[in-house]
N, C-alpha and C positions, 0 to 999 in steps of 0.2 A: 468560627467557620470549621466545619468538619471536613476531613480529608478522606478520600476513599481508601479502604483497607488494602493493604499490599496483597498482591495475588499469592496464593498458597502454592508452594513448589511441590513437585512430586517427591515421595520419599526416596532418599539416596543414602548410601552408606560407603564410607572408604575405609579399607582395611590395609594396614602395613605391618608386616611381620619381618623383623630385621634378620639379617644373616648373623649378626652378632649375638642375638638373643638365643639362649640354649633351648627354649621351648617353642620355637617358631614351627617346626614340623609338627609337633603334637597339637598346637593350636589350629594349624591349618587343617590337620586331620579331623579335628572336632567340627570345624567349619563345614567341611564337604561331607561329613558323616551322614546326613539324611539322604545323600544321593549316591555317594561312592565310598568304598573302602579304599584308603590311600596307602600305597606301598612305595617306599623310597627307592629311587633308581640307583643313586650313589651315596651311600651312607657316610663316605669319608668327606664329602663336600658340604659346605655350609648350606643350610636351606633358608630360602627367603620367598615371600609372596606379597604381592601388592594387588589389590582388587578394588574395583568400584562397581557398586551394584545399584541399578536404577529400577524402581518398581512402577510399572505402568499397568493399566487395566489388562489382565489376562496375559501379560508379557513381562517377563523379567530380563533385563538386559545387564550383562556382566562383561567387564574388561578386566583381564587378569595377565599379570607377568609374574614369573617365579621360576624356581629351580625345577629340574626334571623330576617326574613322578609317574607312577603307574596308577590309573583310576580304574577301579574294578566295580562292576555292578553285576551281582549274581542274583539267583533266585531269592536268596535270604534277604539281601539288601532290598530288592523289590518288594518282598512281603512285608518287611518291617516299616517301610517308609510309606507305601500306598500312593506314591507320587506317579501320575500318569501322564505328565506333560510330554511335549515333543521337544528335544534339544537340537538346536541348530548351532553348529560349531564351525568357526573358521579360525585358522592361524594366520596372523599378519606376517610372521616370519617363522622360518623353519618348517618342520613337518611333524606329523604324529602318525603313529602306527595304531590301528584299531583292529579288533577282533570281533567279528559279528557272525554268529551261527557257525562257528568253526572256520570261518574264512578270514584270513589276514590280508589287509590292504594298507597301503601307504596313502595319506592325504597330504598333498603339498600345500605350501603357503598360498593362501587366498582362494583355495578350493573350499567348498562348503559341504559339510557333512550333516546328515540328519539321523537322529537316533530316537527310537520309541522307548521311553523309560519304563514301559512295562515288560521289556525284554532284555536279557542279559547282554552285556557287551563290555569290553575294556579298552582303554586308550593308554598308550605309553608315549612319552616325549622326553627328549633330553633337556628341553627348555620350554616352559609355558610362556606363550605370547599370543593370546587369543581374545576374540570377542564372541560371545555366545548369547543365544536367546533361549529362554524357556517359555514355550508357547502352550497356552491351555489347549488341551486336546479337543474340547468341544468346539473351539473357535476354528480350528483346521477341519474338523469333521463337517462343519457347515459348508465348506468350500471344495473339498476334495472328495473324489469318488470313494476313497477308503484311506484311512491313516494306518491300516493294519500291514501294508506292504511297503512302508517307506524305510523301514529300519536298515541302516547302513547305506542308504542312498548317498551318492556323492555328486554334487553339481560342479564339474571340473572346468567349464568355460562357457562363453556365450554372453550375450548382452543382459539376459535375465541374471546371470550370476554377477556380473558387474554391478547391475542396479541394486540387487539385494545387499552386496558387500558395501557399496557406497551408502546405502541407507543405514546399515548398521554402524558404520563409522560416523555418519552425520548425527544419528540419534545420540551416540555416546558423546560426541562433541558438544551437543546442544543440551545434554542432560541437566546441567546446573540450572538452566533457564526454563525448563519445561514446567508449566503450571498444571495444576490438577484439572483445570478447565480445558487445557490443550491435550492432555494425555490421551484421551479416547481416540483423537485423530491420529496421533502417533502410533497407537496400537493397531488401529484399523489398517493403516498404510503398511505397517510391518507384516501383519498377518497376511494381507493380500499378496505382498511380494513373496512371502515364504510359500504360500499355496501355489502361486504362479511358478516359482522356481522348481517346486516339487513335481508339478504336473509336467513341466518340460523335461526334467530329469527322467521320469518314469515313462513318458510317451514314447512308443516305438518310433524311431526316425523314419521319415518318408512314408508313414502309413496314412493314407487318405481317410480311412475309417476310424482312426484312433479317437478322434473327438466323440463320435457317435457311440463307440463302444464304452468309453469313459462315462458318458452321460447315463447310459443304461445301467452301468455298473453302480453308479451313485444311487439310483432308485432302488436297485436290488439290495445294496448294503443297508439302506435305510429301512427297507422292508424286513430284512433280517433283525435289525435292532428292535423293531416293533413287535416281532413275533417270537423273540428268544424264549419266552416262557412255554412255548408249545413244544411238547416232548417229541412230536412227530414232524417237526419242521425239517425239510430236506429239499433235495434238487427238484423233486416233482412239483413241489408247492411253488417254487420260483418259476419253473418252466410254465406252469399253468397261469400264474399271475401275470407274466410278462409276455406270453405268447412266444416263447422261445423253444427251439429244439434243444435237446440234451447236449448235443455236440457244440452248439453255440454257447450255451451256458457254461459248459466245462471249459471252453476256450477263453471266455471272459475271466473266469475265476482262476485260471491257471497261474497267473502271477501271484496270487494269494495262497497258493498251495492246494487249491481245489475247493469245491463247495462245502463238503463235510468238514474239512479241516478248518475252513474259515468260520463256520458256525460254531464248532467246538472251541475255537480260540476265543471268539466273542463271549461265549458262555462263561468260560473260565475267567476272563478278564473282568466281566461284570461282577462275578462272584467275589474276586479279589477286591474290587473297589468297594463292594458292600462290607466285606469283612473288615477292611482297613479304614472305613469311613469313621471320622472323628464324632461318633454319636455315643451316648452313654449306654444305649440299648441296641442290641443287634438281633436279628431274627435267628432262631435256632437253626442249626446246620441243616437239619432235615427240611425245614421250610425253605431255606435258601436254595438247597439242591433243586426242589420243585420250581422255585421262582425263576431259575435260570435254565429250565428245560431239561433236567435229568429225572428219569423215572424212579431211580433208586438212589439213596444217599451213599450206598457203597460204591457204586460206579462214579458218582460225583467225587467222592474222597480219593478214589484211585486216579482219576484223570487229573484232579487238582495236584496231587502229589507228584505225578509224572511231569506236569508242566512247571511247577514252582519249586520242586525239590523238598517239600515238606507238606503234610496234610493240613486241611483247613483249620483244625482245632489248634495246631501248633502256631499258625499265623495269628489266630486270635489271641493266643497266649502272649505272643510278642507285643501285641497292641496294649497289653495290660501294663507295660512299663513306660510311663511318660518320658523318662530320661532317654529311652532308646527309640521311641516312636514319636515323631513330632506332629504330623498332620498329612492329609492328602495333597496339600498344596506346598510346592517348593517355597514360595514366598513366606509362608507361615513357618516353615521349618527353618528358613534362613533367619528370620527374626528371633527365633528362639536360640539358634546357635550364636548369633551375633551378641546377644545378651550374655551368654556364657563367656565369651572372649573378652568382654569389656574389662574385667578385673585384671586378667592376664596382661592385656596390652597397656593398662595403666601402669603396672609394675614395669614393663619394658620401658615405657616412656620416661619414667623417673631415672632410668639407668643410661639413657641416651642423650646426647647433646643436640640431636636434630629435632625436627617437629614431632609433636605427639603421634603415637602409633595409630590411634583410631580417631577419626573425625567424623562425627554424624552430621549429615547434611539434610536439610529439609524437614526436620522434626519440629 
């Protein structure tokens, strides 16, 4: 008599870096290197970190507790990693300080912050106690008018905040039981709630026309994505295509920094994604400039350097070093970094009387 095969569980990883181990900070720095440069807040205090990571389709769920640190993501980090996910972050206790576009704000416990990983920011906390989601950009782009204006958004209260927070907690609690067959449904539910929370946080309160404006903005941002290669793409094209006055068009794009600024931002982000994509062959920079709508390679290089802090050829050079550049997907980067930590954690485990420092689940 044959028995049905046991269901396959989703991939999970548990990491424990002890305060007693001298290399815990360095190992944690290696772990987060694909996404952040890590700075120690209090060098005199022992450093520790515990994290559990669950890989779902297009969503990576992480639960972390640890000593205080400063997490920095600048243009160089963005360029070397190529990661373009959306980070959804909430602290279950305590608070954190974040700096976005030169603005500093505090995010209290159970408030939910959203960060665009194609843009610089930093986070500082006296103690890590959080749940986070790394959501594939394309999944949110399918549901939101634009993902370009969400950077630094904070959902501070309301039923949608409570529902998303509860969903993140529940998913973490159920993670050891989630099968690969069930995982797409978990991801879909999570992405829908993230999109709903973001729309609520960005929608002007009490505006009866907000929904209609957002819907038309969705169509226009999709139009821009399709037409980016056109050098002459501009406000007049959108006004004609959607039958809008220039005043209405500018009002809709005001939260995104204006029509021209939004188009330029999308051109440069697409170029960055092309340069950092994990392919053995890349287009010549002159070809890439034309492909994203720049008439001249020189103007492309100048705009790229202003946006990312280095010219495109320097970003491409960074991509030549596999030990420094992992992939365009955070989950792939995490897998590589976890493999690096395995030997170090085994050494720690031999010196400790407690449970082993690293336990792989679901492999």
